[in-house]
Backbone as JSON, one array per atom type, in Angstrom:
{
  "sequence": "XXXXXXXXXXXXXXXXXXXXXXXXXXXXXXXXXXXXXXXXXXXXXXXXXXXXXXXXXXX",
  "N": [[-2.39, -7.14, 47.02], [-1.38, -3.96, 46.17], [0.87, -1.59, 46.87], [-0.35, 1.03, 46.14], [-3.1, 0.72, 46.18], [-3.67, -0.11, 48.72], [-5.53, 1.01, 50.85], [-5.2, 3.46, 53.88], [-6.55, 3.08, 56.96], [-8.73, 4.79, 58.99], [-8.77, 6.31, 61.81], [-10.66, 6.02, 64.82], [-13.39, 6.23, 63.55], [-13.06, 7.75, 61.33], [-12.11, 8.57, 57.79], [-11.08, 6.12, 55.31], [-7.33, 7.15, 54.12], [-7.15, 8.27, 50.77], [-6.41, 6.22, 47.31], [-3.44, 5.97, 45.78], [-1.72, 6.64, 42.49], [-0.19, 6.82, 39.22], [0.65, 8.36, 36.49], [1.3, 8.76, 32.7], [1.51, 11.58, 30.72], [1.34, 12.44, 27.74], [3.03, 14.32, 25.17], [0.93, 15.08, 22.98], [-1.09, 15.43, 25.12], [-2.56, 12.81, 25.69], [-3.44, 10.98, 28.33], [-1.85, 8.06, 29.93], [-2.54, 5.38, 32.53], [-0.5, 4.12, 34.44], [1.11, 1.29, 35.98], [2.12, 0.52, 39.5], [4.29, -0.09, 39.64], [6.67, 0.41, 37.08], [8.54, 0.22, 34.07], [10.18, 2.67, 31.9], [10.43, 4.48, 29.17], [10.53, 8.16, 29.09], [10.1, 10.77, 27.02], [11.32, 13.84, 26.1], [9.38, 16.73, 27.23], [7.19, 14.88, 27.43], [5.34, 14.4, 30.92], [5.69, 13.1, 33.95], [3.12, 12.03, 36.31], [2.68, 11.71, 39.81], [0.55, 10.32, 42.33], [0.82, 10.56, 45.43], [0.03, 8.03, 48.13], [-2.66, 8.77, 50.35], [-2.74, 9.62, 53.67], [-4.84, 8.17, 56.34], [-7.8, 9.76, 57.72], [-9.13, 11.05, 60.69], [-11.48, 10.53, 63.33]],
  "CA": [[-2.75, -6.07, 46.86], [-0.6, -3.08, 45.97], [0.84, -0.61, 47.81], [-0.71, 1.92, 45.76], [-4.35, 0.39, 46.05], [-4.0, -0.72, 50.13], [-5.77, 2.23, 51.52], [-4.64, 3.42, 54.95], [-7.45, 3.19, 57.6], [-8.72, 6.07, 59.47], [-8.57, 6.29, 63.33], [-11.6, 6.67, 65.7], [-14.53, 6.52, 62.66], [-12.04, 8.59, 60.13], [-12.47, 8.15, 56.58], [-9.6, 5.54, 54.9], [-6.81, 7.94, 52.58], [-7.11, 7.76, 49.3], [-5.15, 5.61, 46.93], [-2.15, 6.73, 44.78], [-1.78, 6.86, 41.26], [0.84, 6.76, 38.53], [-0.08, 8.19, 35.16], [2.26, 9.63, 31.91], [0.9, 12.27, 30.21], [2.34, 12.61, 26.33], [2.58, 15.59, 24.62], [-0.54, 15.4, 22.65], [-2.17, 15.46, 26.04], [-2.7, 11.75, 26.16], [-2.76, 10.6, 29.66], [-2.14, 6.88, 30.32], [-2.58, 5.21, 33.54], [0.48, 3.03, 34.65], [0.67, 0.37, 37.04], [2.79, 0.99, 40.68], [6.09, -0.64, 39.08], [6.91, 0.25, 35.55], [9.89, 0.53, 33.61], [9.81, 3.29, 30.53], [10.95, 5.93, 28.51], [9.71, 9.26, 29.0], [10.27, 11.69, 26.04], [11.59, 15.35, 26.67], [8.2, 17.35, 26.68], [5.98, 14.62, 28.64], [5.22, 14.25, 32.34], [5.13, 11.86, 34.99], [2.26, 12.59, 37.16], [2.91, 10.91, 40.65], [-0.51, 10.9, 43.31], [0.82, 9.75, 46.34], [-1.7, 7.77, 48.72], [-3.03, 9.84, 51.6], [-3.27, 8.83, 55.39], [-6.43, 8.2, 56.79], [-8.67, 10.28, 58.76], [-9.5, 10.84, 62.48], [-12.83, 11.03, 64.15]],
  "C": [[-1.4, -4.98, 46.62], [-0.28, -2.14, 47.14], [-0.02, 0.88, 47.69], [-2.27, 1.67, 45.97], [-4.67, -0.01, 47.57], [-4.5, 0.85, 50.62], [-5.58, 2.21, 53.01], [-6.33, 3.59, 55.8], [-7.6, 4.49, 58.56], [-8.84, 5.52, 61.12], [-10.33, 7.19, 64.26], [-12.79, 7.11, 64.8], [-13.73, 7.11, 61.71], [-12.13, 7.8, 59.12], [-11.01, 7.38, 56.29], [-9.25, 6.75, 53.94], [-6.69, 7.05, 51.51], [-5.71, 7.46, 48.59], [-4.01, 6.25, 46.25], [-2.21, 6.1, 43.35], [-0.94, 7.53, 40.42], [0.36, 7.38, 37.0], [1.43, 9.13, 33.96], [1.41, 10.3, 31.3], [1.8, 12.91, 29.14], [2.27, 13.91, 25.83], [1.67, 15.87, 23.65], [-1.28, 15.49, 23.83], [-2.59, 14.13, 26.37], [-2.67, 11.6, 27.49], [-2.94, 9.01, 29.82], [-1.74, 6.51, 32.09], [-1.49, 4.26, 33.67], [0.24, 2.31, 36.06], [1.84, 1.05, 38.37], [3.93, 0.49, 40.5], [5.88, -0.91, 37.75], [8.04, 0.81, 35.34], [9.41, 1.52, 32.25], [10.44, 4.57, 30.47], [10.35, 6.71, 28.74], [10.46, 10.17, 28.45], [10.22, 13.24, 26.46], [10.3, 16.11, 26.19], [7.14, 16.6, 27.76], [6.36, 14.65, 29.79], [4.6, 13.11, 32.59], [4.56, 12.37, 35.81], [2.34, 11.33, 38.37], [2.14, 11.16, 42.01], [0.43, 9.97, 44.18], [-0.15, 9.23, 47.15], [-1.47, 8.96, 49.76], [-3.26, 8.61, 52.62], [-4.69, 8.99, 55.71], [-6.66, 8.89, 57.59], [-8.42, 10.27, 60.09], [-10.81, 11.54, 62.49], [-13.86, 11.26, 63.09]]
}
């Protein structure tokens, strides 16, 4: 299981945290979902979006 998919458990009945995600948004608006480990060339005008995983909740 990758670090991006392993949800962090909550404490005292709290909900688990959200998983992370990476994506590349091309100049034309196309969004490509990326794996947690990837090597790629990014062109000027493209956006690399990195959403880090969240921690679990409490109670």
